[in-house]
Each structure stands twice: as structure tokens, then as C-alpha cells.
C-alpha positions in Angstrom: 3.0 73.8 29.3 5.7 71.1 30.2 8.6 71.6 32.0 11.7 72.3 30.3 15.2 71.8 31.3 18.6 72.9 30.3 21.2 70.5 29.1 23.6 70.0 31.9 26.4 70.4 31.3 25.2 73.7 29.6 25.5 73.9 25.8 24.1 75.4 22.6 21.6 73.9 20.2 20.4 74.8 17.0 18.3 77.3 18.0 20.3 78.8 21.3 20.5 77.2 24.5 19.9 73.6 24.3 16.7 72.4 26.0 14.9 69.0 27.1 11.7 68.3 28.3 12.8 64.9 30.0 13.4 65.5 33.6 15.0 62.1 34.1 17.6 62.8 31.5 18.3 66.3 33.0 18.7 64.4 36.3 21.1 62.1 35.0 23.2 64.7 33.5 23.4 66.3 37.2 24.5 63.1 38.5 27.1 62.5 36.1 28.3 65.9 36.4 28.8 65.1 40.4 30.5 61.9 39.5 33.1 63.2 36.9 33.9 66.4 38.5 36.7 66.4 40.7 36.6 68.4 44.0 38.3 71.8 43.6 37.7 71.9 39.7 34.7 74.6 40.3 36.2 77.6 41.4 33.2 78.8 43.4 32.4 75.5 44.7 35.8 73.5 45.5 33.9 70.7 47.3 31.6 70.0 44.4 31.9 66.5 42.6 33.4 63.3 43.5 36.3 62.6 40.8 35.3 59.3 39.8 37.4 59.7 36.6 40.7 59.0 39.1 39.2 55.7 39.7 40.5 54.4 36.4 43.9 54.7 37.9 43.6 53.3 41.6 44.1 49.4 42.5 40.9 47.5 42.6 41.0 45.9 46.1 38.1 46.0 48.3 39.4 48.6 50.7 39.6 51.0 47.6 36.1 49.9 46.2 34.6 50.5 49.7 36.1 54.0 50.0 35.0 54.8 46.1 31.3 53.7 47.2 31.2 55.9 50.3 32.9 58.7 48.4 30.2 58.6 45.7 27.4 58.1 48.2 28.8 61.1 50.1 29.1 63.4 47.2 25.6 62.8 45.8 24.2 63.5 49.3 26.0 66.6 49.4 25.6 68.0 45.8 22.1 66.6 44.9 20.5 65.7 48.3 17.8 68.0 47.8 16.8 66.5 44.8 17.6 62.8 45.0 17.8 60.2 47.9 20.4 57.4 47.2 19.7 54.1 48.2 22.5 52.2 47.2 25.7 52.3 45.7 27.5 49.3 44.3 31.0 49.2 42.4 31.8 45.8 40.8 35.5 45.5 39.8 37.0 42.8 37.1 40.4 43.6 37.4 41.4 40.9 34.8 39.3 42.9 32.3 39.9 46.3 33.4 36.4 47.1 34.0 34.3 49.0 36.8 30.5 49.0 37.0 28.7 51.5 39.2 25.3 50.6 39.8 23.2 53.5 41.5 19.8 53.0 43.3 18.2 56.1 43.8 14.9 57.9 44.0 13.8 61.6 43.1 12.8 63.6 46.1 9.7 64.6 44.3 7.9 61.5 43.5 10.0 58.7 45.6 9.7 56.3 42.6 13.0 54.1 42.5 15.3 54.7 39.9 18.5 52.7 38.6 21.6 54.0 36.8 24.8 51.9 35.7 27.7 53.4 34.1 30.6 51.2 33.0 34.1 52.2 33.4 
């Protein structure tokens, strides 16, 4: 029988709890939860999260981008270190267009296959 995973964050579907057979989708959901949850937002785990959504209101200079890259790498290692190995975190800013692109290179601990995730803010 194939592995089944609950959607993360938790939600209900037509037949009760929403499930997926896609392990990569499940892992992506968990990564996004870490990226967009602000520290202190979870009562029982106040250190969880990176708070990337706050980056939308910060200046996009080299020092801020480097600090955000460090915060992302550190947060993913802390919160998902038993599931993924973070290889590279790159933020590319275009202040003229007001865009910020996160490129994440990582591998799952179980198979060590390289994976990429790109999120545009």
C-alpha cells in the first residue's frame, strides 16, 4: 500500500481529512509552513518558523537579503532538519519591480536526490 500523508497545513476534504499520496507535495507544504509561519505564532512551539512574509516590508539591500538567507537556512535546518538537507538558499531581489524570488536547493534525507523549490514573493 502506498504511503499516505495528510495535507499540511491540516484541512478537510470531501471524505473527511484531506490526504495525498504525493510525498514531495507533503514536503513542499511543510517547507512553506516553516517559511511563512512567524516565530512566536505557534503557542507550543514559539521558535518554529522563519516569518518570510515580513520580508515584503523590509528594504531589499544586500545586508537584509543575506540576513534573510541565513534566517531561512537556519529555520529550515532547525524545524525540518530530520527530513531535509538544505544545500543552498538564494534570494534575488528586483526593487524596481518590487519582487523577491527564493530559490531553495535541498535533498530529502531518505533518498538524497536533489530538489529545487522556487517561490516568488
